[in-house]
Every structure is written in C-alpha cells, then in structure tokens.
C-alpha positions in Angstrom: -9.9 -13.5 5.5 -9.9 -12.4 9.1 -10.4 -8.8 10.2 -7.0 -8.8 12.0 -5.3 -9.7 8.7 -7.1 -6.9 6.8 -6.1 -4.4 9.5 -2.5 -5.4 8.9 -2.9 -4.9 5.1 -4.4 -1.5 5.6 -1.6 -0.4 8.0 0.9 -1.5 5.4 -1.0 0.3 2.7 -0.9 3.5 4.7 2.8 3.1 5.3 3.5 2.3 1.7 1.4 5.2 0.3 3.2 7.6 2.7 6.6 6.4 1.6 5.8 6.8 -2.1 4.3 10.3 -1.5 7.5 11.4 0.3 9.5 10.2 -2.7 7.3 12.3 -5.0 7.4 15.4 -2.8 11.2 15.2 -2.7 11.4 16.1 -6.4 10.0 19.1 -8.1 10.0 17.2 -11.4 7.8 14.4 -9.9 5.5 16.9 -8.2 4.8 18.5 -11.5 4.3 15.3 -13.4 0.7 14.9 -14.7 0.9 11.1 -15.1 1.9 10.7 -11.4 -0.9 13.0 -10.3 -3.5 11.0 -12.3 -2.2 7.7 -10.9 -2.4 9.0 -7.3 -5.8 10.4 -7.9 -7.2 7.1 -9.3 -5.7 5.1 -6.5 -7.1 7.4 -3.7 -10.5 7.7 -5.4 -10.9 4.0 -5.5 -10.0 3.7 -1.9 -12.7 6.3 -1.0 -15.2 4.8 -3.4 -15.1 1.5 -1.6 -15.3 3.1 1.8 -18.4 5.0 0.7 -19.9 1.7 -0.6 -19.3 0.0 2.8 -21.1 2.9 4.4 -23.9 2.8 1.9 -23.1 6.3 0.7 -22.8 7.8 -2.8 -21.0 11.1 -3.2 -19.2 13.2 -5.8 -15.5 13.3 -5.5 -13.3 16.5 -5.7 -10.6 17.1 -8.3 -7.2 18.7 -7.6 -5.0 21.0 -9.6 -2.0 20.7 -7.3 -0.2 17.7 -5.9 -0.2 18.7 -2.2 -3.9 19.1 -2.0 -4.3 15.7 -3.5 -1.8 14.3 -1.0 -3.8 15.8 1.9 -7.0 14.2 0.5 -5.3 10.8 0.2 -3.8 11.1 3.7 -7.1 11.9 5.3 -8.6 8.7 4.0 -6.7 6.6 6.5 -8.2 7.9 9.8 -11.6 7.3 8.3 -11.0 3.8 7.1 -9.2 2.8 10.3 -12.2 4.0 12.3 -14.4 2.0 10.1 -12.4 -1.2 10.5 -12.4 -0.8 14.3 -16.2 -1.0 14.3 -16.4 -4.2 12.4 -16.4 -7.9 13.4 -15.3 -11.0 11.5 -19.0 -12.0 11.3 -19.9 -8.7 9.6 -17.2 -8.8 7.0 -18.3 -12.3 6.0 -21.6 -10.8 4.8 -22.5 -10.3 1.2 -21.2 -7.0 -0.4 -23.8 -4.9 -2.2 -21.7 -3.3 -4.9 -23.3 0.1 -6.0 -21.7 -0.1 -9.4 -22.7 -3.7 -10.2 -24.3 -2.7 -13.5 -21.1 -1.2 -14.7 -19.2 -4.4 -13.7 -21.8 -6.4 -15.6 -21.3 -4.4 -18.8 -17.5 -4.7 -18.5 -17.6 -8.5 -17.9 -20.4 -9.2 -20.3 -22.1 -11.3 -17.6 -23.6 -10.8 -14.2 -20.8 -10.8 -11.6 -20.8 -13.4 -8.9 -21.5 -12.4 -5.3 -18.6 -11.4 -3.1 -18.3 -10.9 0.6 -17.3 -7.6 2.3 -13.9 -9.0 3.3 -13.1 -9.7 -0.4 -14.0 -6.2 -1.4 -11.6 -4.9 1.4 -8.8 -7.1 0.1 -9.4 -5.7 -3.4 -8.7 -2.2 -2.2 -5.3 -3.2 -0.8 -4.4 -5.2 -3.9 -5.6 -2.4 -6.2 -3.5 0.2 -4.4 -0.5 -2.1 -4.6 -0.9 -2.5 -8.3 -1.0 1.3 -9.0 1.8 1.9 -6.4 4.0 -0.2 -8.7 3.0 2.0 -11.6 3.9 5.1 -9.6 7.3 3.7 -8.6 8.0 2.9 -12.2 7.1 6.4 -13.2 9.3 7.8 -10.4 12.3 5.9 -11.7 11.6 7.1 -15.3 11.7 10.7 -14.0 15.1 10.1 -12.4 13.8 9.5 -8.9 14.5 6.6 -6.5 11.3 4.6 -5.7 11.0 3.5 -2.1 10.9 -0.2 -1.3 7.4 -0.7 0.0 6.8 -4.5 -0.3 4.7 -6.1 2.4 7.5 -8.4 3.5 9.8 -5.3 4.0 7.2 -3.8 6.2 7.1 -7.0 8.3 10.8 -7.2 8.5 10.9 -3.6 9.7 8.6 -4.5 12.6 5.3 -3.1 11.1 6.3 0.6 11.5 3.6 3.3 11.4 3.3 5.5 8.4 5.7 8.5 8.3 3.4 11.3 7.1 6.1 14.0 7.3 6.6 15.8 3.9 10.3 15.6 3.8 12.9 14.2 1.4 14.0 10.7 2.3 17.2 8.8 1.7 15.6 5.7 0.4 18.4 3.3 0.0 20.4 4.0 3.2 17.2 4.1 5.4 15.7 0.9 4.1 19.0 -0.9 4.0 19.9 0.0 7.6 16.5 -0.9 8.9 16.4 -4.2 7.0 19.9 -5.1 8.2 18.8 -4.5 11.8 15.8 -6.7 11.4 17.8 -9.5 9.7 20.3 -9.4 12.5 17.6 -10.1 15.0 16.4 -13.0 12.9 19.9 -14.5 12.6 19.8 -15.9 16.1 16.7 -18.0 15.2 18.3 -19.6 12.1 18.6 -23.4 12.5 19.9 -24.3 9.1 23.5 -23.9 7.9 24.1 -21.9 5.8 21.1 -19.7 5.1 20.9 -17.6 2.0 18.2 -15.1 1.4 17.8 -13.5 -2.0 16.3 -10.1 -1.4 16.0 -9.7 -5.2 13.2 -12.3 -5.2 11.5 -11.3 -2.0 11.8 -7.6 -1.8 13.3 -6.3 -5.1 16.6 -5.6 -3.5 19.8 -6.0 -5.6 21.7 -7.6 -2.7 22.1 -11.2 -1.6 22.7 -11.5 2.1 24.4 -14.6 3.4 25.1 -15.7 6.9 25.8 -18.8 9.0 24.3 -19.6 12.3 26.4 -19.1 15.5 27.8 -22.4 16.7 
C-alpha cells in the first residue's frame, strides 16, 4: 500500500470519527451511555497504541470519567498522526514492523505471528476504527439516535471533505443527502451508459435508489 493511499484513509478516519462524535454530543442520552464511552475509548486507545509503537514508545494511557474529555483526547490524536505520516516515505513503510505486544499476539493465536510491514499495521488502524465505528453507530440507533453515514465511498463522493470538529448537533439525513445529491449531479455528465442505476443501499447504506439517464 502506498503512503498516499494511507493518508487518504486517515483523513477519512478523522472525518468519520468527528461525524460520529457530533452525533453522540447531540444527545444527552448518548453522552451518558457507558457502552458508547467504552467503545470510543477502546478505538482511540488502539489508535494511540499503534502510533506509540511506530515511534518506539511505550506509555500508560489515561482514563476518562466524562465523554467530552475523552472526545478531546481522541481529537488530539489526529494532528499527531498526520505529522507522523508527513515524515514518512514509501520505502520506510515497506519496512518490517516490530510489534511491542508480539508475545500477547502469540498467546492469542497459539502460534508465532508472521512478520508484517509498517504499512500493514497502519492499514489495521483504519480498519479497526471502522469496525468499532459500526458498533458505535448501532448503539446510537438503539438509543434512539440517528447514526451518520460515514462510509469511505460517501467521503469520496463528497469531495474528501475535512473533518468538522465543531461540537454541535447535526441534521444527518438532510446534510448527507444534499451533499451526495450535489456530488452525483456532477458525476451525471460523465455517464456514458443508458440508463445508469446506482443502489446506494449496497454502496453506502442509503435507503434510496437513484436513477438517471444521460443527456442526449
């Protein structure tokens, strides 16, 4: 995997984390939910643990009793990891990753783990965050909230927007639908087949099917 591709994944990860955080902050019920707090803490702790491993550092990690302090800790990760990525090269991330917790992995697997490269460990962080973000969104819905649509393809369709770190309520459906509609309108002019039908349910977990025909 190229460094440029990893940078894109991490920009998406920041955008998606910020969107989910805003959805949580919008509801007092979700702010007070212990399960959500634990999911966020685990996700952000793993992000920082790998960053420490890339730096060759080992540190203790803080704990948090309130959700906003945890949010600030999670948010402050991104300037640090972005700075780290900017200093790397494709050659460096192709090197072997020395995993500090290899003994733990060996006990869990029941065998010695195969060697991985640094780029693969970086990909793992993005995939791990995505997995737990899905759990967070499911919990949000169970609490009566509206999970934001944070798929990677949605981020691309929206033009790779930067993360919105403002702690404010968001109107998830209207905002995402409007932005996606604008992006699809731009793409329509490039369509060469007739008709084109995109199922957003399969690509982005939308419940809408958008159809159009190219201009003749």
